[in-house]
C-alpha atoms as one frame of an Amber mdcrd trajectory, in Angstrom:
protein
  45.274 -11.058  84.951  46.519 -14.227  83.015  45.438 -17.831  83.151  48.144
 -20.806  82.896  47.256 -23.866  82.158  48.477 -26.840  85.402  48.538 -30.242
  83.790  44.579 -31.353  85.393  42.898 -28.174  83.133  44.699 -29.411  79.663
  42.421 -31.238  77.130  44.125 -34.309  77.681  44.047 -34.802  81.296  40.736
 -34.634  80.804  39.996 -36.822  77.933  41.673 -39.565  78.142  40.224 -42.401
  80.293  36.674 -41.344  78.612  38.660 -42.125  75.291  40.356 -45.009  75.428
  37.074 -46.408  77.462  35.420 -45.540  73.542  38.599 -47.544  72.682  38.230
 -50.275  74.075  34.033 -50.282  73.859  33.983 -50.137  69.849  36.688 -52.723
  69.638  35.288 -55.119  71.758  31.668 -54.304  70.100  33.598 -55.158  66.334
  35.333 -58.577  67.715  32.149 -59.536  69.134  30.586 -59.333  66.016  33.321
 -59.689  62.836  35.250 -62.676  64.415  35.199 -65.944  66.283  37.027 -68.257
  68.329  39.571 -65.816  70.488  38.021 -62.843  69.917  35.363 -63.352  71.900
  37.479 -63.741  74.755  39.237 -60.960  73.718  35.839 -59.056  73.697  34.450
 -60.146  76.380  37.309 -59.066  78.446  37.191 -55.490  76.499  33.344 -54.856
  77.622  34.171 -55.905  80.662  36.828 -52.665  81.841  34.297 -50.034  80.922
  31.836 -51.681  83.375  34.524 -52.170  85.683  35.460 -48.825  85.646  32.393
 -47.574  86.045  31.669 -49.608  89.198  35.349 -48.658  91.033  34.182 -45.394
  90.439  30.538 -45.770  91.611  31.352 -47.841  95.338  34.838 -45.926  95.764
  34.171 -43.482  98.953  35.066 -40.007  98.081  37.489 -38.055 100.746  35.412
 -34.611 100.980
């Protein structure tokens, strides 16, 4: 029996969102620590995105 990989079982499909959220979080933390002015707003926005995504999926209704 051979196993063919579907697009949903690829490594990039599984880890794409967590990697992007991690990059946003690291950017937000570094921007807040190292920069001033407009960078604080960018840091606030970058750190808010993972929270919003987490809340979205925690309150999203399951179709099961």
